[in-house]
Structure formats: C-alpha cells, structure tokens
C-alpha positions as CSV (number, residue, x, y, z in Angstrom):
1,M,115.3,77.2,250.9
2,A,118.0,79.8,251.0
3,R,117.9,83.4,252.1
4,K,118.2,85.1,248.7
5,I,119.4,88.6,247.7
6,F,119.5,90.0,244.2
7,I,122.5,92.3,243.5
8,A,121.4,94.9,241.0
9,A,123.2,98.0,239.8
10,T,122.4,101.4,238.2
11,G,124.9,100.5,235.4
12,M,128.2,98.9,234.6
13,N,131.3,99.5,236.7
14,S,129.4,100.4,239.9
15,G,131.1,97.8,242.0
16,K,128.6,95.0,241.7
17,T,131.1,92.2,241.5
18,T,133.1,93.7,244.4
19,T,129.9,93.7,246.4
20,S,129.2,90.1,245.5
21,L,132.7,89.0,246.6
22,S,132.3,90.9,249.8
23,L,128.9,89.3,250.5
24,M,130.3,85.9,249.7
25,H,133.2,86.4,252.1
26,M,131.0,87.7,255.0
27,A,128.1,85.4,254.5
28,R,130.3,82.3,254.8
29,K,131.2,83.5,258.3
30,K,127.5,83.1,259.3
31,Y,126.1,80.4,257.0
32,D,127.4,77.0,256.2
33,R,126.3,76.9,252.6
34,V,126.6,80.0,250.5
35,G,125.9,80.0,246.8
36,F,126.2,82.4,243.9
37,V,124.5,82.7,240.5
38,K,124.8,85.1,237.6
39,P,121.7,84.2,235.5
40,I,122.7,86.3,232.5
41,G,126.3,86.1,231.6
42,P,127.4,88.9,229.2
43,K,131.1,88.2,229.5
44,P,131.9,84.6,228.2
45,A,135.1,82.9,229.1
46,R,136.4,79.3,229.1
47,F,137.3,77.4,232.3
48,D,137.9,73.7,232.7
49,G,136.4,72.9,229.3
50,Q,133.2,74.9,229.8
51,V,132.0,78.3,228.8
52,A,130.7,80.5,231.7
53,D,130.5,84.2,232.6
54,K,133.8,85.7,233.8
55,D,132.4,86.8,237.1
56,A,130.9,83.4,237.9
57,I,134.3,81.8,237.1
58,L,136.0,84.3,239.4
59,I,133.6,83.5,242.3
60,A,133.7,79.8,241.7
61,R,137.5,79.7,241.7
62,M,137.9,82.0,244.7
63,F,135.5,80.1,246.9
64,G,136.0,76.6,245.7
65,L,132.6,76.3,243.9
66,E,133.9,75.0,240.6
67,R,131.5,72.0,240.7
68,D,128.5,74.3,240.7
69,L,129.8,76.5,237.8
70,P,127.2,75.2,235.3
71,L,124.4,76.4,237.7
72,M,126.3,79.6,238.6
73,S,126.3,80.7,234.9
74,P,123.2,79.1,233.4
75,F,123.0,81.3,230.3
76,V,126.0,82.9,228.7
77,L,125.2,85.5,226.0
78,Q,127.1,84.7,222.8
79,P,127.6,86.9,219.7
80,G,124.5,86.8,217.6
81,D,122.1,85.6,220.4
82,T,120.1,88.8,220.3
83,R,119.4,88.3,216.6
84,R,118.6,84.6,217.2
85,I,116.1,85.6,219.8
86,M,114.5,88.2,217.5
87,D,114.4,85.7,214.7
88,G,112.8,83.1,216.8
89,E,115.7,80.7,216.5
90,L,116.3,80.9,220.3
91,S,113.2,80.6,222.6
92,R,112.8,83.3,225.2
93,E,110.8,80.9,227.3
94,K,113.5,78.3,227.2
95,V,116.2,80.8,228.1
96,A,114.2,82.1,231.0
97,Q,113.4,78.7,232.3
98,Q,117.1,77.7,232.0
99,M,118.0,80.6,234.4
100,L,115.1,80.0,236.8
101,D,115.8,76.2,237.0
102,A,119.4,76.9,237.9
103,I,118.5,79.4,240.6
104,A,115.9,77.0,242.0
105,E,118.5,74.2,242.3
106,L,121.0,76.5,244.0
107,D,118.2,77.8,246.3
108,A,117.5,74.3,247.4
109,K,121.1,73.4,248.2
110,N,122.3,76.6,250.0
111,D,121.5,78.6,253.1
112,F,122.3,81.9,251.5
113,L,122.2,82.7,247.8
114,I,123.6,85.7,246.0
115,I,122.0,86.4,242.6
116,E,124.0,89.0,240.6
117,G,122.4,90.9,237.8
118,A,124.1,92.0,234.6
119,G,124.6,95.7,234.0
120,H,121.6,97.9,234.6
121,T,118.1,96.8,235.5
122,G,116.9,96.5,231.9
123,V,119.6,94.1,230.7
124,G,118.0,90.9,229.5
125,T,114.8,92.5,228.3
126,V,115.3,91.3,224.7
127,L,115.7,87.8,226.2
128,G,112.3,88.2,227.9
129,C,113.9,88.0,231.3
130,N,115.5,91.2,232.5
131,N,117.0,91.7,236.0
132,A,113.8,93.0,237.5
133,R,111.8,90.0,236.3
134,I,114.4,87.5,237.6
135,A,114.2,89.3,241.0
136,R,110.4,89.0,241.0
137,E,110.3,85.4,239.7
138,T,112.7,84.2,242.4
139,D,111.1,86.3,245.2
140,S,114.5,87.9,245.9
141,P,114.8,91.2,247.8
142,V,117.0,93.6,245.8
143,L,120.1,95.5,246.9
144,M,120.8,98.2,244.3
145,V,124.5,99.1,243.9
146,T,125.5,102.5,242.8
147,G,128.7,104.4,242.2
148,G,129.7,107.5,244.3
149,G,128.3,111.0,244.2
150,L,124.9,112.6,245.0
151,G,122.8,113.8,242.1
152,N,123.9,111.2,239.7
153,V,123.3,108.5,242.2
154,V,119.8,109.6,242.9
155,D,119.0,110.1,239.2
156,A,120.3,106.7,238.1
157,A,118.8,104.9,241.0
158,M,115.3,106.3,240.5
159,M,115.4,105.5,236.8
160,N,116.3,101.9,237.5
161,L,113.8,101.7,240.4
162,A,111.0,102.4,238.0
163,L,111.5,99.1,236.1
164,F,111.7,97.1,239.4
165,Q,108.4,98.7,240.4
166,K,106.9,97.9,237.1
167,E,107.9,94.2,237.5
168,R,106.7,94.3,241.1
169,A,110.1,93.4,242.5
170,E,111.0,94.7,245.9
171,V,114.1,97.0,246.2
172,K,115.1,97.0,249.8
173,A,118.2,99.3,249.9
174,I,120.8,101.3,248.0
175,L,124.4,100.4,248.5
176,V,126.8,103.2,247.6
177,N,130.3,102.4,246.4
178,K,133.3,104.5,245.4
179,I,132.6,107.2,248.0
180,I,135.1,110.0,248.4
181,P,136.5,109.3,251.9
182,E,136.4,112.9,253.2
183,K,132.8,113.3,252.0
184,R,131.5,109.9,253.2
185,E,129.4,111.0,256.1
186,R,127.9,114.0,254.3
187,T,127.2,112.0,251.1
188,L,125.4,109.2,253.0
189,N,123.3,111.7,255.0
190,Y,122.1,113.5,251.9
191,L,121.3,110.2,250.1
192,E,119.3,109.0,253.1
193,M,117.3,112.2,252.8
194,A,116.8,111.7,249.1
195,F,115.6,108.0,249.3
196,E,113.6,108.3,252.5
197,P,110.3,109.1,250.6
198,E,110.9,105.8,248.7
199,G,111.3,103.9,251.9
200,L,114.8,102.8,250.8
201,Q,117.6,102.2,253.3
202,V,121.0,103.6,252.3
203,I,124.1,101.5,253.1
204,G,127.6,102.7,252.8
205,G,129.8,100.5,250.7
206,F,133.5,100.9,249.8
207,N,135.3,104.2,249.6
208,Y,137.0,105.1,246.3
209,Q,140.1,102.9,246.2
210,P,142.6,103.6,243.4
211,I,144.1,100.2,243.9
212,L,140.7,98.6,243.0
213,A,139.9,101.1,240.3
214,N,143.2,100.9,238.4
215,P,144.6,98.0,236.4
216,T,147.4,95.7,237.1
217,L,150.3,95.2,234.6
218,R,148.9,91.8,233.8
219,R,145.5,93.4,233.0
220,I,147.1,95.9,230.7
221,A,149.0,93.2,228.8
222,N,145.8,91.2,228.4
223,V,143.9,94.2,227.1
224,L,146.6,95.0,224.6
225,G,147.0,91.3,223.7
226,I,150.8,91.3,224.2
227,K,153.4,89.5,226.3
228,L,154.4,90.9,229.6
229,H,158.0,90.4,230.6
230,A,157.8,90.5,234.4
231,T,157.8,88.4,237.5
232,E,154.6,87.3,239.1
233,A,154.9,90.0,241.8
234,Q,155.5,92.7,239.1
235,A,152.6,91.5,237.1
236,Q,150.2,92.2,240.0
237,R,151.5,95.8,240.4
238,I,148.8,98.4,240.2
239,V,149.2,101.1,237.6
240,H,148.0,104.5,238.9
241,K,149.1,106.7,235.9
242,V,149.8,106.1,232.2
243,Q,152.3,108.6,230.7
244,I,153.3,108.9,227.0
245,G,157.1,109.5,226.8
246,A,156.9,112.3,224.2
247,A,159.2,114.8,225.9
248,S,162.9,114.8,226.6
249,A,164.2,112.0,228.8
250,Q,164.8,114.5,231.6
251,R,161.3,115.9,231.4
252,V,159.7,112.5,231.4
253,A,161.7,111.6,234.5
254,E,160.5,114.8,236.2
255,L,156.8,114.0,235.4
256,L,156.9,110.5,236.9
257,Q,154.4,109.9,239.6
258,E,153.8,106.9,241.8
259,S,153.4,103.6,239.9
260,T,153.5,105.2,236.4
261,L,153.4,103.1,233.2
262,V,155.4,104.8,230.6
263,I,154.7,104.4,226.9
264,V,157.9,104.8,225.0
265,N,158.2,104.4,221.2
266,S,160.8,101.8,220.1
267,S,162.8,104.6,218.4
268,R,163.4,106.4,221.7
269,D,166.6,104.6,222.8
270,E,167.8,107.3,225.1
271,L,164.4,107.4,226.9
272,L,164.2,103.6,227.2
273,M,167.7,103.4,228.7
274,T,166.9,106.3,231.1
275,I,163.7,104.6,232.4
276,A,165.4,101.2,232.7
277,T,168.3,102.8,234.6
278,L,166.0,104.9,236.9
279,Y,164.1,101.7,237.8
280,Q,167.1,100.5,239.7
281,V,167.3,103.7,241.7
282,D,165.4,103.6,245.0
283,E,164.1,107.2,244.6
284,Y,162.5,106.3,241.3
285,H,161.7,102.6,241.6
286,K,158.3,103.3,243.2
287,N,157.3,105.6,240.4
288,I,158.0,103.2,237.5
289,A,155.5,100.4,237.2
290,G,156.8,99.4,233.7
291,I,157.2,100.3,230.1
292,V,155.0,99.7,227.0
293,I,157.1,99.9,223.9
294,P,155.0,100.6,220.8
295,G,156.3,100.9,217.2
296,I,157.3,98.5,214.5
297,G,161.0,99.4,214.6
298,E,163.5,97.1,216.3
299,I,165.0,98.1,219.6
300,S,168.8,98.4,219.4
301,H,170.7,95.5,220.9
302,I,172.4,97.5,223.6
303,T,169.1,99.1,224.6
304,Q,167.4,95.7,224.8
305,R,170.2,94.4,227.0
306,I,169.9,97.4,229.4
307,I,166.1,96.9,229.7
308,E,166.5,93.2,230.4
309,N,169.3,93.7,232.9
310,S,167.4,96.4,234.8
311,G,164.6,94.1,235.7
312,V,162.0,96.7,234.7
313,P,158.7,95.1,233.5
314,Y,158.1,95.7,229.8
315,M,155.8,94.9,226.9
316,R,156.2,95.3,223.1
317,A,153.1,96.6,221.2
318,G,153.0,96.7,217.4
319,R,150.8,99.8,217.5
320,T,151.3,103.5,217.7
321,S,151.8,105.2,221.1
322,S,148.6,107.1,220.7
323,T,146.6,104.0,219.9
324,V,148.0,102.2,223.0
325,F,147.1,105.2,225.2
326,E,143.6,105.3,223.8
327,I,143.0,101.6,224.5
328,L,144.3,101.9,228.0
329,R,142.3,105.1,228.7
330,D,139.1,103.5,227.5
331,D,139.6,100.3,229.5
332,V,138.0,99.7,232.9
333,S,139.9,97.4,235.2
334,K,138.0,94.2,235.9
335,L,138.9,91.7,238.6
336,T,140.4,88.3,237.8
337,V,141.3,85.4,240.0
338,E,145.0,86.1,239.4
339,D,144.6,89.6,241.0
340,T,145.3,88.1,244.5
341,H,146.5,91.4,245.9
342,K,143.2,93.1,244.9
343,L,141.1,90.2,246.1
344,R,142.8,90.1,249.5
345,L,142.2,93.9,249.8
346,I,138.5,93.4,249.0
347,T,138.0,90.8,251.8
348,D,140.1,92.9,254.2
349,L,138.0,96.0,253.5
350,A,134.8,93.9,253.7
351,E,135.7,93.0,257.3
352,K,136.1,96.7,258.2
353,R,133.6,98.5,256.0
354,F,130.8,96.0,255.0
355,D,127.8,95.8,257.3
356,F,126.7,92.3,256.4
357,D,124.3,92.2,259.4
358,A,122.4,95.2,258.0
359,I,122.2,93.6,254.6
360,D,121.2,90.2,256.0
361,A,118.4,91.9,258.0
362,L,116.9,93.2,254.8
363,L,115.9,89.6,254.0
364,D,113.8,89.1,257.2
C-alpha cells in the first residue's frame, strides 16, 4: 500500500500540475516507487497510439512512467460523454469503477501515490464520481491548491471545502501558489489566521513566476495552429508581452519591452523590416521574442528575405491582428514535455521552495 495524497484545487490554473510535478520530483528522493494518476482526464491527447490526459502524458514522459500510462489516465473525457452519461449510454458505475480499479492497482505497486484531481472539487459530479468522492473512496488525504491572494483564496477554498466535507473526505492543508514575493510572509500569516478555525495547515508554494505563467513561442504557434520558423532554443523562449504593431515603426520600437512578441500585419513592410533589423542589434535582441504576421496579403520578396536572414523567429497567421491578439490574450499557458526550460525551473524551485517533508507528514 502506498502513502497517498489527493491534489485538489479551487479551480483551473491554480498550479495543480506544477504542484504534482514538484511532488513527483521530491518524493522520488525519499521513496523508491512513486506513482501518479489523474482519474478524470478532461484534456485528451494521443501518445504512443493511446489516448490519455495531457497532464498524465507529461508526468509519464518526464519521469519514465510510460508503461503505466493506461493506469495513470483511466478515464479520458471525450466530446459527448456528458450527454451519453445523462442518456444512460455510459454507465456511471462503470466509469467510477474504472477509475478506482486503476488507483487500486497503482496503490499496490507504489510506495507513494499522487492522485491529481481535475479542475475544482465538483468536476466529475455528472459522472457520479467527483474529486471529493474519489478522495473519500481511496482514503486519500487532500492537499488543496490555490492561487495567490487573500480574500479570494479564502472564499474559493471554503466553497470547495464544503463539498469535501459533504463527501466526508479529509482536507489536510491548503497550498498557496503564485504568491507575490514581497507579500509572501504577510500573505501566509493572514491565511494561517483565516484557516485556523477549520484546522487546516497553510503551506507556501511557489511565488508568482512570469516564466511559468507566460507562454513559449512554441505554445503560441500551437494555440494559433500555425508553423513556427525558429530554432529549438528560440521555440522555448518565454513571451512576457504581446504587442500589436499598429503605430509607426519608431513608436513600436520605443514600446518594446523584454521578450515581446510583436503582431505585425503582412502589409506593414517597413515595420517588419525594422523589427527584423533590430533583432540583430544587442540592445534590442532581448526585447524581441518573435513576430506573428497576420493578414492574407503576401509579404514582399525583399521583406521576406530580410526576415529570414535576420534569424528572428516568425509565424504567418491567416487571421486579423485583433483576432490573433484576442486568442493569445485568452490563452493560459500550459506545460508540455517540450518545455524543458520551464520543467527544469520547476524542479529547481521545488528544491528551494517546496517543503515536501511538511506535506509528507500530513499523511501520517
């Protein structure tokens, strides 16, 4: 039997997967056999001929657990599954048993098992097996991951805690991520005061890291569904700011900040040539992450030559500049196994910031 922990969250994008990665990394220093499972997989992807949740694939590939992938992602939610459940075409009991059987098998073969929930606590209710019920059925103490802040953290945590209490699952602690560094100590002190009446321990997670929060050029290309012309190192560059090149070339250059992705319409030859030229200047190189070129018009031959010779990463997008900007604004960066710089940063930060012993002690 493994020591089990259920990683829950107050909602999406709170750092749940980052927490699981950190736990995997740290637990493997103490335990010989460490497993992972995401019972409900809301983000299907294909790997090695099988469909599994993206996060399970990431963990499997990063830690060499590919052989266990069918167990690590026992149920992947496909389009139409909710309707099939409601119509009785898909059995709630069968789905739940499929998840629980996989967890039991991983429980038996590991010393430490991380069970990662999907979204907020209530996700999976329509399947008859939400996060809180899985935690209870597997007798797994719960670590609830939240984003940063104070009032919003307390409000969201208490709302999610209610469902765990209803299902009689035991929440042991709150792990707070994305903390503003200069407010870290004060934030954690206030949160300890807020959760003390509930008997919940508060554990500090990662500070807010723009490198983790922001997308790589590869991620942006994937989100837009277009080809990225870049080297592997350039593809992993983190974009800190997205700027629409609507002003004059001089003004756009003045507004460039560190690692800016510039959206320049295909008709703006002078601006495209300016950005490509500045990319080769040391003073500006750090400020230009790349160019997205929307528009259906052709780029002039000489402009194309200048862009290619400059070495600046670029993408062509058959959309309007405003549409590209809206898509990128609404996207939230997700980790992939190709994001080696980000993954290395997570494990390095886990060594410095992650109190694994405190989390492991919750399971006693």
